[in-house]
Every structure is written in C-alpha cells, then in structure tokens.
gemmi code that builds the backbone of each chain (N, CA, C; Angstrom):
import gemmi

chains = {
    "A": [
        ("MET", (43.286, 145.469, -116.335), (44.600, 145.908, -115.912), (44.781, 147.378, -116.252)),
        ("ALA", (45.319, 148.088, -115.302), (45.448, 149.530, -115.504), (46.371, 149.853, -116.680)),
        ("SER", (47.465, 149.090, -116.789), (48.437, 149.417, -117.831), (47.829, 149.232, -119.211)),
        ("LYS", (46.932, 148.239, -119.344), (46.351, 147.997, -120.662), (45.446, 149.144, -121.069)),
        ("THR", (44.618, 149.616, -120.135), (43.741, 150.728, -120.492), (44.576, 151.960, -120.800)),
        ("ALA", (45.697, 152.107, -120.053), (46.565, 153.256, -120.317), (47.141, 153.149, -121.724)),
        ("ALA", (47.561, 151.938, -122.100), (48.146, 151.750, -123.420), (47.121, 152.045, -124.506)),
        ("ALA", (45.844, 151.738, -124.213), (44.823, 151.963, -125.231), (44.582, 153.454, -125.443)),
        ("ALA", (44.816, 154.228, -124.399), (44.493, 155.654, -124.492), (45.676, 156.507, -124.945)),
        ("VAL", (46.729, 155.844, -125.425), (47.925, 156.602, -125.801), (47.658, 157.426, -127.058)),
        ("ASP", (48.067, 158.682, -126.984), (47.900, 159.562, -128.143), (49.228, 159.564, -128.912)),
        ("PHE", (49.273, 158.767, -130.000), (50.572, 158.536, -130.648), (51.106, 159.773, -131.354)),
        ("ALA", (50.197, 160.578, -131.901), (50.664, 161.773, -132.613), (51.442, 162.671, -131.657)),
        ("ARG", (50.941, 162.733, -130.412), (51.596, 163.571, -129.422), (52.952, 162.987, -129.048)),
        ("ILE", (52.980, 161.655, -128.926), (54.242, 161.006, -128.560), (55.301, 161.273, -129.627)),
        ("TYR", (54.907, 161.177, -130.912), (55.884, 161.373, -131.977), (56.431, 162.792, -131.966)),
        ("SER", (55.537, 163.770, -131.746), (55.961, 165.157, -131.957), (56.492, 165.809, -130.690)),
        ("LYS", (55.881, 165.496, -129.540), (56.168, 166.324, -128.359), (57.282, 165.802, -127.469)),
        ("LEU", (57.459, 164.473, -127.424), (58.343, 163.935, -126.386), (59.818, 164.024, -126.741)),
        ("GLY", (60.120, 164.388, -127.985), (61.520, 164.509, -128.376), (62.239, 163.173, -128.380)),
        ("LEU", (61.558, 162.152, -128.903), (62.162, 160.819, -128.931), (63.197, 160.750, -130.043)),
        ("GLY", (64.132, 159.774, -129.903), (65.135, 159.577, -130.945), (64.493, 158.999, -132.196)),
        ("LYS", (65.230, 159.138, -133.309), (64.690, 158.640, -134.582), (64.424, 157.149, -134.510)),
        ("GLU", (65.386, 156.435, -133.905), (65.258, 154.968, -133.839), (64.026, 154.574, -133.047)),
        ("THR", (63.822, 155.266, -131.934), (62.687, 154.944, -131.078), (61.380, 155.157, -131.831)),
        ("VAL", (61.287, 156.310, -132.538), (60.060, 156.605, -133.278), (59.849, 155.560, -134.361)),
        ("ALA", (60.952, 155.202, -135.058), (60.827, 154.232, -136.146), (60.344, 152.896, -135.611)),
        ("SER", (60.933, 152.452, -134.484), (60.532, 151.149, -133.966), (59.101, 151.194, -133.428)),
        ("LEU", (58.743, 152.350, -132.880), (57.376, 152.516, -132.388), (56.386, 152.453, -133.550)),
        ("GLN", (56.749, 153.110, -134.649), (55.871, 153.090, -135.818), (55.771, 151.685, -136.390)),
        ("ALA", (56.924, 150.979, -136.419), (56.921, 149.608, -136.943), (56.013, 148.728, -136.090)),
        ("PHE", (56.111, 148.938, -134.783), (55.291, 148.149, -133.856), (53.805, 148.430, -134.080)),
        ("ARG", (53.494, 149.691, -134.253), (52.082, 150.059, -134.496), (51.581, 149.439, -135.786)),
        ("LYS", (52.470, 149.461, -136.820), (52.088, 148.916, -138.123), (51.819, 147.415, -137.980)),
        ("ARG", (52.715, 146.747, -137.228), (52.541, 145.305, -137.032), (51.194, 145.024, -136.367)),
        ("HIS", (50.897, 145.844, -135.360), (49.645, 145.665, -134.623), (48.444, 145.887, -135.542)),
        ("ALA", (48.518, 146.957, -136.362), (47.397, 147.261, -137.263), (47.223, 146.159, -138.291)),
        ("ASP", (48.359, 145.651, -138.822), (48.288, 144.559, -139.808), (47.646, 143.329, -139.186)),
        ("ALA", (48.106, 143.012, -137.974), (47.567, 141.832, -137.296), (46.061, 141.981, -137.096)),
        ("GLN", (45.640, 143.179, -136.711), (44.207, 143.416, -136.494), (43.434, 143.251, -137.796)),
        ("ARG", (44.001, 143.804, -138.877), (43.323, 143.753, -140.190), (43.178, 142.306, -140.656)),
        ("ILE", (44.289, 141.562, -140.537), (44.254, 140.165, -140.991), (43.260, 139.365, -140.160)),
        ("HIS", (43.257, 139.638, -138.878), (42.335, 138.930, -137.988), (40.890, 139.207, -138.386)),
        ("ALA", (40.601, 140.500, -138.675), (39.230, 140.857, -139.064), (38.852, 140.189, -140.379)),
        ("GLN", (39.825, 140.193, -141.290), (39.595, 139.582, -142.607), (39.265, 138.102, -142.460)),
        ("LEU", (40.106, 137.420, -141.678), (39.930, 135.975, -141.551), (38.661, 135.639, -140.789)),
        ("SER", (38.358, 136.428, -139.782), (37.183, 136.069, -138.990), (35.878, 136.362, -139.739)),
        ("SER", (35.974, 137.191, -140.789), (34.753, 137.460, -141.555), (34.484, 136.372, -142.586)),
        ("GLN", (35.476, 135.518, -142.828), (35.265, 134.437, -143.823), (34.411, 133.324, -143.220)),
        ("PRO", (33.605, 132.690, -144.062), (32.772, 131.596, -143.557), (33.628, 130.390, -143.183)),
        ("THR", (33.207, 129.696, -142.137), (33.995, 128.559, -141.676), (33.272, 127.233, -141.898)),
        ("THR", (32.106, 127.320, -142.496), (31.370, 126.073, -142.714), (31.369, 125.722, -144.206)),
        ("VAL", (31.262, 124.447, -144.466), (31.224, 123.964, -145.859), (29.832, 123.386, -146.119)),
        ("ASP", (29.229, 123.880, -147.206), (27.879, 123.399, -147.542), (27.992, 122.076, -148.306)),
        ("VAL", (27.984, 120.988, -147.556), (28.211, 119.663, -148.163), (27.045, 119.286, -149.072)),
        ("ALA", (25.827, 119.630, -148.672), (24.647, 119.263, -149.457), (24.712, 119.856, -150.856)),
        ("HIS", (25.259, 121.072, -150.904), (25.403, 121.737, -152.197), (26.292, 120.923, -153.124)),
        ("TYR", (27.444, 120.478, -152.604), (28.357, 119.686, -153.429), (27.734, 118.349, -153.795)),
        ("ARG", (26.943, 117.795, -152.861), (26.292, 116.514, -153.134), (25.320, 116.638, -154.326)),
        ("ASN", (24.686, 117.791, -154.418), (23.773, 118.007, -155.556), (24.535, 118.183, -156.850)),
        ("ILE", (25.666, 118.886, -156.789), (26.391, 119.202, -158.027), (27.152, 118.003, -158.564)),
        ("LEU", (27.915, 117.354, -157.665), (28.827, 116.304, -158.131), (28.096, 114.980, -158.318)),
        ("LYS", (28.588, 114.238, -159.342), (27.979, 112.938, -159.566), (28.580, 111.886, -158.657)),
        ("ASN", (29.877, 112.033, -158.400), (30.574, 111.044, -157.572), (30.310, 111.322, -156.090)),
        ("LYS", (29.247, 110.622, -155.583), (28.824, 110.923, -154.193), (29.844, 110.443, -153.169)),
        ("SER", (30.567, 109.333, -153.525), (31.480, 108.767, -152.531), (32.577, 109.775, -152.164)),
        ("ILE", (32.996, 110.574, -153.158), (34.010, 111.592, -152.858), (33.465, 112.612, -151.879)),
        ("VAL", (32.224, 112.976, -152.115), (31.600, 113.945, -151.212), (31.506, 113.372, -149.800)),
        ("ASP", (31.106, 112.104, -149.737), (31.017, 111.441, -148.420), (32.369, 111.453, -147.720)),
        ("GLU", (33.369, 111.091, -148.537), (34.709, 111.032, -147.945), (35.162, 112.416, -147.441)),
        ("ALA", (34.876, 113.392, -148.298), (35.245, 114.752, -147.920), (34.531, 115.182, -146.644)),
        ("GLU", (33.247, 114.799, -146.560), (32.486, 115.161, -145.358), (33.051, 114.489, -144.119)),
        ("LYS", (33.444, 113.223, -144.325), (34.012, 112.481, -143.192), (35.321, 113.156, -142.706)),
        ("ILE", (36.147, 113.475, -143.720), (37.428, 114.117, -143.361), (37.171, 115.443, -142.650)),
        ("LEU", (36.195, 116.152, -143.186), (35.849, 117.450, -142.604), (35.385, 117.311, -141.164)),
        ("LYS", (34.592, 116.238, -140.930), (34.070, 116.047, -139.568), (35.175, 115.626, -138.609)),
        ("ASP", (36.114, 114.807, -139.175), (37.194, 114.315, -138.310), (38.251, 115.373, -138.028)),
        ("PHE", (38.243, 116.421, -138.872), (39.313, 117.404, -138.735), (39.198, 118.162, -137.411)),
        ("LYS", (40.341, 118.174, -136.779), (40.359, 118.960, -135.542), (41.518, 119.950, -135.632)),
        ("PRO", (41.246, 121.200, -135.422), (42.367, 122.160, -135.517), (43.408, 121.890, -134.429)),
        ("VAL", (44.662, 122.048, -134.820), (45.733, 121.844, -133.846), (45.690, 122.995, -132.846)),
        ("THR", (45.770, 122.629, -131.579), (45.750, 123.703, -130.577), (47.186, 124.066, -130.193)),
        ("TYR", (47.417, 125.340, -130.183), (48.741, 125.829, -129.789), (48.698, 126.275, -128.345)),
        ("ASP", (49.809, 126.048, -127.700), (49.905, 126.536, -126.331), (50.420, 127.983, -126.368)),
        ("VAL", (49.497, 128.927, -126.153), (49.904, 130.333, -126.252), (50.382, 130.888, -124.914)),
        ("GLY", (50.351, 130.014, -123.888), (50.726, 130.478, -122.544), (52.112, 131.089, -122.505)),
        ("ALA", (53.069, 130.381, -123.209), (54.451, 130.869, -123.186), (54.537, 132.251, -123.818)),
        ("HIS", (53.830, 132.383, -124.956), (53.856, 133.682, -125.634), (53.281, 134.768, -124.738)),
        ("VAL", (52.128, 134.413, -124.138), (51.462, 135.402, -123.274), (52.375, 135.807, -122.128)),
        ("LYS", (53.089, 134.780, -121.599), (53.985, 135.060, -120.485), (55.095, 136.010, -120.935)),
        ("ALA", (55.675, 135.698, -122.111), (56.750, 136.544, -122.637), (56.253, 137.973, -122.829)),
        ("ILE", (55.027, 138.061, -123.366), (54.464, 139.393, -123.603), (54.258, 140.126, -122.284)),
        ("GLU", (53.802, 139.360, -121.273), (53.566, 140.008, -119.983), (54.865, 140.492, -119.362)),
        ("VAL", (55.928, 139.647, -119.501), (57.230, 140.060, -118.979), (57.683, 141.327, -119.683)),
        ("PHE", (57.505, 141.312, -121.021), (57.903, 142.476, -121.811), (57.133, 143.721, -121.370)),
        ("GLU", (55.832, 143.500, -121.144), (54.984, 144.624, -120.744), (55.423, 145.180, -119.387)),
        ("ALA", (55.705, 144.223, -118.459), (56.126, 144.674, -117.129), (57.394, 145.500, -117.246)),
        ("LYS", (58.322, 145.002, -118.120), (59.579, 145.718, -118.289), (59.319, 147.106, -118.875)),
        ("ALA", (58.447, 147.140, -119.866), (58.156, 148.417, -120.530), (57.536, 149.403, -119.539)),
        ("VAL", (56.604, 148.876, -118.725), (55.944, 149.759, -117.754), (56.959, 150.284, -116.743)),
        ("GLU", (57.874, 149.363, -116.345), (58.884, 149.781, -115.366), (59.793, 150.842, -115.968)),
        ("ASN", (60.183, 150.598, -117.244), (61.009, 151.586, -117.940), (60.313, 152.929, -117.985)),
        ("ALA", (59.018, 152.868, -118.302), (58.254, 154.113, -118.404), (58.226, 154.824, -117.059)),
        ("ARG", (58.107, 154.013, -115.998), (58.042, 154.619, -114.672), (59.365, 155.300, -114.324)),
        ("VAL", (60.473, 154.582, -114.666), (61.800, 155.153, -114.392), (61.977, 156.446, -115.168)),
        ("THR", (61.550, 156.414, -116.439), (61.668, 157.625, -117.264), (60.847, 158.748, -116.662)),
        ("GLU", (59.658, 158.388, -116.184), (58.794, 159.409, -115.592), (59.472, 160.049, -114.383)),
        ("LYS", (60.094, 159.169, -113.566), (60.759, 159.682, -112.382), (61.885, 160.634, -112.766)),
        ("LYS", (62.642, 160.202, -113.819), (63.757, 161.023, -114.270), (63.249, 162.373, -114.765)),
        ("ILE", (62.187, 162.317, -115.527), (61.630, 163.557, -116.073), (61.141, 164.452, -114.950)),
        ("ASP", (60.547, 163.818, -113.926), (60.083, 164.596, -112.775), (61.247, 165.328, -112.117)),
        ("GLU", (62.373, 164.588, -111.961), (63.532, 165.217, -111.327), (64.044, 166.371, -112.172)),
        ("GLU", (64.095, 166.120, -113.490), (64.574, 167.183, -114.372), (63.660, 168.401, -114.282)),
        ("LEU", (62.383, 168.111, -114.209), (61.396, 169.205, -114.102), (61.636, 170.006, -112.836)),
        ("LYS", (61.904, 169.254, -111.745), (62.138, 169.936, -110.472), (63.357, 170.846, -110.584)),
        ("ASP", (64.406, 170.312, -111.216), (65.614, 171.107, -111.438), (65.292, 172.359, -112.225)),
        ("LEU", (64.524, 172.161, -113.291), (64.186, 173.290, -114.152), (63.370, 174.326, -113.390)),
        ("GLN", (62.456, 173.820, -112.536), (61.651, 174.752, -111.735), (62.544, 175.571, -110.823)),
        ("ALA", (63.536, 174.886, -110.219), (64.461, 175.594, -109.329), (65.214, 176.654, -110.109)),
        ("THR", (65.662, 176.284, -111.312), (66.378, 177.256, -112.133), (65.489, 178.433, -112.475)),
        ("LEU", (64.244, 178.106, -112.805), (63.284, 179.161, -113.153), (63.074, 180.103, -111.972)),
        ("ALA", (62.914, 179.512, -110.769), (62.730, 180.321, -109.562), (63.944, 181.214, -109.354)),
        ("ASN", (65.133, 180.620, -109.596), (66.376, 181.384, -109.492), (66.357, 182.582, -110.415)),
        ("ILE", (65.932, 182.313, -111.650), (65.928, 183.388, -112.645), (64.922, 184.461, -112.249)),
        ("GLU", (63.766, 183.999, -111.746), (62.734, 184.977, -111.398), (63.113, 185.828, -110.194)),
        ("GLU", (63.862, 185.190, -109.264), (64.197, 185.924, -108.045), (65.537, 186.628, -108.125)),
        ("VAL", (66.064, 186.725, -109.325), (67.399, 187.312, -109.461), (67.354, 188.792, -109.062)),
        ("ARG", (68.451, 189.230, -108.391), (68.505, 190.598, -107.919), (69.478, 191.402, -108.773)),
        ("PRO", (69.332, 192.714, -108.808), (70.301, 193.497, -109.571), (71.686, 193.401, -108.955)),
        ("PHE", (72.674, 193.748, -109.753), (74.070, 193.540, -109.363), (74.429, 194.274, -108.085)),
        ("ASP", (73.884, 195.491, -107.901), (74.286, 196.266, -106.726), (73.593, 195.809, -105.444)),
        ("GLU", (72.657, 194.863, -105.567), (72.054, 194.310, -104.341), (72.660, 192.973, -103.954)),
        ("LEU", (73.678, 192.598, -104.705), (74.340, 191.314, -104.437), (75.126, 191.390, -103.127)),
        ("THR", (75.056, 190.324, -102.306), (75.845, 190.323, -101.082), (77.014, 189.358, -101.231)),
        ("VAL", (77.966, 189.506, -100.314), (79.147, 188.645, -100.320), (78.730, 187.189, -100.160)),
        ("ASP", (77.729, 186.966, -99.290), (77.301, 185.590, -99.045), (76.657, 184.969, -100.285)),
        ("ASP", (75.947, 185.805, -101.074), (75.359, 185.293, -102.317), (76.435, 184.746, -103.234)),
        ("VAL", (77.491, 185.559, -103.399), (78.586, 185.132, -104.276), (79.241, 183.881, -103.711)),
        ("GLY", (79.430, 183.880, -102.373), (80.053, 182.720, -101.737), (79.242, 181.462, -101.922)),
        ("SER", (77.901, 181.578, -101.795), (77.091, 180.361, -101.935), (76.987, 179.929, -103.400)),
        ("ALA", (77.129, 180.923, -104.320), (77.087, 180.544, -105.732), (78.405, 179.889, -106.150)),
        ("HIS", (79.506, 180.312, -105.550), (80.817, 179.749, -105.892), (81.520, 179.310, -104.616)),
        ("PRO", (81.248, 178.118, -104.136), (81.841, 177.660, -102.867), (83.370, 177.607, -102.913)),
        ("HIS", (83.933, 177.564, -104.129), (85.404, 177.502, -104.182), (86.027, 178.798, -103.662)),
        ("ILE", (85.285, 179.904, -103.726), (85.805, 181.166, -103.178), (85.961, 181.045, -101.664)),
        ("THR", (84.916, 180.490, -101.016), (84.978, 180.305, -99.558), (86.172, 179.437, -99.179)),
        ("LYS", (86.372, 178.364, -99.957), (87.497, 177.458, -99.649), (88.824, 178.179, -99.840)),
        ("ALA", (88.904, 178.957, -100.913), (90.156, 179.670, -101.191), (90.467, 180.626, -100.055)),
        ("VAL", (89.436, 181.327, -99.562), (89.654, 182.277, -98.466), (90.113, 181.538, -97.215)),
        ("GLU", (89.511, 180.384, -96.951), (89.917, 179.606, -95.773), (91.391, 179.228, -95.847)),
        ("THR", (91.830, 178.748, -97.020), (93.242, 178.368, -97.127), (94.138, 179.582, -97.050)),
        ("MET", (93.681, 180.699, -97.640), (94.482, 181.930, -97.552), (94.713, 182.311, -96.090)),
        ("VAL", (93.614, 182.295, -95.311), (93.692, 182.698, -93.912), (94.574, 181.730, -93.128)),
        ("LYS", (94.475, 180.434, -93.466), (95.295, 179.446, -92.766), (96.768, 179.680, -93.022)),
        ("LYS", (97.076, 180.142, -94.248), (98.476, 180.394, -94.579), (98.921, 181.774, -94.122)),
        ("GLY", (98.050, 182.514, -93.472), (98.417, 183.833, -92.969), (98.387, 184.902, -94.028)),
        ("LYS", (97.722, 184.632, -95.125), (97.639, 185.619, -96.220), (96.318, 186.353, -96.078)),
        ("TRP", (96.405, 187.580, -95.610), (95.175, 188.298, -95.293), (94.801, 189.324, -96.347)),
        ("THR", (95.693, 189.567, -97.271), (95.395, 190.588, -98.283), (95.340, 189.964, -99.672)),
        ("VAL", (94.619, 190.679, -100.549), (94.499, 190.198, -101.917), (95.370, 191.071, -102.799)),
        ("PRO", (96.295, 190.490, -103.546), (97.156, 191.313, -104.400), (96.341, 192.086, -105.436)),
        ("GLY", (96.634, 193.363, -105.560), (95.955, 194.188, -106.547), (94.688, 194.822, -106.045)),
        ("TYR", (94.313, 194.537, -104.776), (93.046, 195.076, -104.261), (93.143, 196.570, -104.010)),
        ("ASN", (94.225, 196.971, -103.340), (94.363, 198.395, -102.980), (94.478, 199.267, -104.223)),
        ("GLU", (95.167, 198.748, -105.248), (95.316, 199.510, -106.483), (93.958, 199.734, -107.138)),
        ("LYS", (93.114, 198.752, -106.987), (91.833, 198.826, -107.685), (90.783, 199.606, -106.888)),
        ("PHE", (90.704, 199.341, -105.577), (89.616, 199.920, -104.787), (90.092, 200.988, -103.804)),
        ("GLY", (91.398, 201.182, -103.685), (91.913, 202.160, -102.740), (91.956, 201.602, -101.324)),
        ("ASN", (92.613, 202.320, -100.442), (92.760, 201.867, -99.062), (92.116, 202.890, -98.136)),
        ("LEU", (91.134, 202.446, -97.352), (90.393, 203.375, -96.497), (90.968, 203.469, -95.089)),
        ("SER", (91.967, 202.648, -94.784), (92.431, 202.630, -93.398), (93.246, 203.894, -93.104)),
        ("LEU", (93.102, 204.395, -91.883), (93.733, 205.657, -91.504), (95.193, 205.466, -91.149)),
        ("MET", (95.541, 204.292, -90.698), (96.914, 204.058, -90.248), (97.844, 203.740, -91.415)),
    ],
    "B": [
        ("MET", (99.485, 194.952, -44.933), (100.768, 194.413, -45.395), (101.070, 194.949, -46.783)),
        ("PRO", (101.827, 196.009, -46.798), (102.070, 196.653, -48.122), (102.813, 195.769, -49.098)),
        ("GLN", (103.554, 194.780, -48.600), (104.290, 193.932, -49.553), (103.353, 193.060, -50.384)),
        ("LEU", (102.099, 192.986, -49.957), (101.138, 192.156, -50.715), (100.393, 192.932, -51.799)),
        ("ILE", (100.563, 194.231, -51.823), (99.792, 195.085, -52.749), (99.876, 194.618, -54.214)),
        ("PRO", (101.076, 194.240, -54.719), (101.109, 193.782, -56.130), (100.188, 192.603, -56.397)),
        ("PHE", (99.997, 191.755, -55.399), (99.144, 190.578, -55.627), (97.663, 190.927, -55.733)),
        ("TYR", (97.316, 192.148, -55.274), (95.918, 192.557, -55.422), (95.530, 192.743, -56.883)),
        ("PHE", (96.536, 192.845, -57.754), (96.248, 193.088, -59.179), (96.270, 191.811, -60.010)),
        ("VAL", (96.505, 190.671, -59.304), (96.611, 189.409, -60.067), (95.311, 189.087, -60.781)),
        ("ASN", (94.175, 189.305, -60.127), (92.906, 188.971, -60.796), (92.699, 189.855, -62.017)),
        ("GLN", (93.026, 191.115, -61.901), (92.892, 192.025, -63.039), (93.781, 191.576, -64.197)),
        ("LEU", (95.008, 191.183, -63.828), (95.977, 190.753, -64.831), (95.490, 189.499, -65.566)),
        ("SER", (95.072, 188.549, -64.752), (94.655, 187.279, -65.395), (93.433, 187.505, -66.276)),
        ("PHE", (92.494, 188.321, -65.791), (91.293, 188.559, -66.602), (91.624, 189.302, -67.876)),
        ("SER", (92.561, 190.255, -67.769), (92.913, 190.995, -68.996), (93.605, 190.071, -69.995)),
        ("PHE", (94.440, 189.143, -69.519), (95.073, 188.186, -70.444), (94.029, 187.305, -71.108)),
        ("LEU", (93.125, 186.822, -70.279), (92.068, 185.947, -70.824), (91.245, 186.688, -71.870)),
        ("THR", (90.896, 187.930, -71.547), (90.109, 188.730, -72.485), (90.876, 188.950, -73.776)),
        ("LEU", (92.159, 189.226, -73.649), (92.987, 189.436, -74.826), (93.010, 188.183, -75.696)),
        ("LEU", (93.210, 187.038, -75.037), (93.246, 185.782, -75.797), (91.922, 185.546, -76.521)),
        ("ALA", (90.820, 185.788, -75.766), (89.506, 185.571, -76.367), (89.297, 186.497, -77.550)),
        ("LEU", (89.699, 187.749, -77.386), (89.527, 188.718, -78.474), (90.340, 188.301, -79.706)),
        ("ILE", (91.595, 187.902, -79.465), (92.441, 187.489, -80.595), (91.805, 186.312, -81.332)),
        ("TYR", (91.326, 185.366, -80.524), (90.710, 184.185, -81.151), (89.485, 184.586, -81.976)),
        ("ILE", (88.602, 185.352, -81.385), (87.345, 185.708, -82.073), (87.631, 186.522, -83.331)),
        ("PHE", (88.548, 187.468, -83.200), (88.861, 188.301, -84.367), (89.485, 187.465, -85.484)),
        ("SER", (90.457, 186.633, -85.135), (91.163, 185.912, -86.199), (90.301, 184.824, -86.816)),
        ("LYS", (89.354, 184.326, -86.020), (88.556, 183.210, -86.539), (87.294, 183.708, -87.241)),
        ("TYR", (86.658, 184.729, -86.686), (85.321, 185.072, -87.201), (85.220, 186.441, -87.870)),
        ("ILE", (86.001, 187.393, -87.433), (85.751, 188.751, -87.927), (86.723, 189.152, -89.037)),
        ("LEU", (88.012, 189.002, -88.791), (88.970, 189.457, -89.798), (88.915, 188.666, -91.109)),
        ("PRO", (88.675, 187.339, -91.069), (88.565, 186.636, -92.366), (87.458, 187.185, -93.250)),
        ("LEU", (86.431, 187.787, -92.630), (85.336, 188.348, -93.430), (85.836, 189.463, -94.345)),
        ("PHE", (86.831, 190.211, -93.866), (87.359, 191.298, -94.699), (88.094, 190.728, -95.913)),
        ("THR", (88.912, 189.692, -95.634), (89.601, 189.036, -96.756), (88.593, 188.455, -97.738)),
        ("TYR", (87.579, 187.835, -97.168), (86.513, 187.238, -97.990), (85.881, 188.305, -98.888)),
        ("GLN", (85.578, 189.428, -98.283), (84.957, 190.506, -99.045), (85.889, 190.998, -100.158)),
        ("GLN", (87.167, 191.095, -99.833), (88.112, 191.565, -100.848), (88.200, 190.576, -102.007)),
        ("VAL", (88.264, 189.289, -101.641), (88.351, 188.265, -102.701), (87.113, 188.316, -103.582)),
        ("VAL", (85.945, 188.416, -102.944), (84.697, 188.435, -103.706), (84.639, 189.668, -104.590)),
        ("ARG", (85.087, 190.812, -104.064), (85.094, 192.030, -104.876), (85.972, 191.865, -106.104)),
        ("MET", (87.180, 191.308, -105.872), (88.074, 191.100, -107.013), (87.431, 190.156, -108.027)),
        ("TYR", (86.782, 189.116, -107.477), (86.186, 188.088, -108.364), (85.087, 188.694, -109.234)),
        ("ILE", (84.163, 189.424, -108.617), (83.042, 189.920, -109.432), (83.503, 191.055, -110.341)),
        ("THR", (84.559, 191.756, -109.935), (85.085, 192.780, -110.838), (85.680, 192.123, -112.076)),
        ("LYS", (86.405, 191.009, -111.827), (86.976, 190.288, -112.972), (85.866, 189.738, -113.841)),
        ("LEU", (84.793, 189.243, -113.206), (83.666, 188.694, -113.975), (83.051, 189.778, -114.860)),
        ("SER", (82.854, 190.977, -114.272), (82.181, 192.017, -115.045), (83.093, 192.588, -116.125)),
        ("ASN", (84.443, 192.407, -115.964), (85.349, 192.904, -117.001), (85.465, 191.942, -118.174)),
        ("LYS", (84.987, 190.704, -117.980), (85.172, 189.691, -119.037), (84.324, 190.001, -120.250)),
    ],
}
model = gemmi.Model(1)
for chain_id, residues in chains.items():
    chain = gemmi.Chain(chain_id)
    for i, (resn, *xyz) in enumerate(residues, 1):
        res = gemmi.Residue()
        res.name, res.seqid = resn, gemmi.SeqId(i, " ")
        for name, pos in zip(("N", "CA", "C"), xyz):
            atom = gemmi.Atom()
            atom.name, atom.element = name, gemmi.Element(name[0])
            atom.pos, atom.b_iso = gemmi.Position(*pos), 0.0
            res.add_atom(atom)
        chain.add_residue(res)
    model.add_chain(chain)
structure = gemmi.Structure()
structure.add_model(model)
structure.setup_entities()
C-alpha cells in the first residue's frame, strides 16, 4: 500500500520542527511514536524468548515422574486462545483512511495558501514606483472607490470637495 | 416651391439632434465620470500618503 510506505519514510524530526504544528499535535504524535516503539520493543523481547519446554530435562531432575507426565500432557493439550484481530485491523484501516484523507485536505489547503503567497510575492516583485501608478491600478486595488464614484455620478455629484483647493483648477472658463 | 424651403433642413435638424443626444449620452456615461474618478483617486492617494 502506498500510504504505508509513505508512513515508513516519514522524517519525524522535520515534522516536529518545520511544519509549525501545535503543541498538542506534537505531544500526541510523540506519544504515538513512543507507543509504537514500546510495542516493537516488547514484541522483539517476547519473540526472542524460547517457546519450548525441555521435558526430558525435568524428567531427569525430578523424582516424581507422574507430575512431569501430567505437565507434559497439559503442555501438549494447551492451545493458545485465538483472537479475532479483524475488527481491530478494520478500525485501524478506517483510522488510517481518515488520517490520509485529512493529510490530503491539509495538503490541498497548504497548496492554496502557497498559491496565494506566490501571488502576493509576484505583486511585491512587480510593484511600480508611486509616480507610475495609474488611476485604474488604484481602482482595481480598491473597488470601493469605483463604486463610490458610480454613486456620486448617479446623484449628479461631479466634483470632489477640497479638490480645487489642493490641486488647483486648470479650466479656462 | 419656396414655401417648402424650411422642410429642406429637416434632415439636418434631426441629425443634429440625434448627434447631440448621442454626444450627451457618451460624455455623461463614459468620459466625464473619468474626471471625477481621477479626482477621487487623487484625493484618496494624497490622503494615504499624508497618513
């Protein structure tokens, strides 16, 4: 499964430091990793232990052979209880699917944010000096100005109060 | 028929009225608002730079 190999290749140090995760998220992630490491350690420990009993050895040591026989019989009859892990596996798979979907949504969000940032960066890079600014630039940057002018014109208000005082009047009439 | 002479100017009259109407419409809708727009924008950026 692709997601499993991806999960195996995760660089956790980078995730902790670079992604800017919340404290809670990092803590739960660390707890999860610890649980996984503990489980792995215990599993390795247990699987390295011997699973067979040397009955002949006990038969040589002990005088009471019938106990040894009985123990051997019990040992032979013993069958480990089998657990149905299907439900657990299913739950884990559901959880994994959810996690992968969450990750995908986050990725999409980050992509959009990146696109926004790129646009802003392009804006900053292509910025022009103040004296090269055009009326349309200002209008597109602040659409409320265009709307205000439209309503002014509709109301028959063609002049701006204080304009002539500030910039003078060039008209000859 | 000299009494018809005034009617020879009807086409000129109607065309001049139509032209006048068209000019008024074009100026009031497309050209003159640009001046107001420019004035508003000038006031706006002047206020911005004074802040």
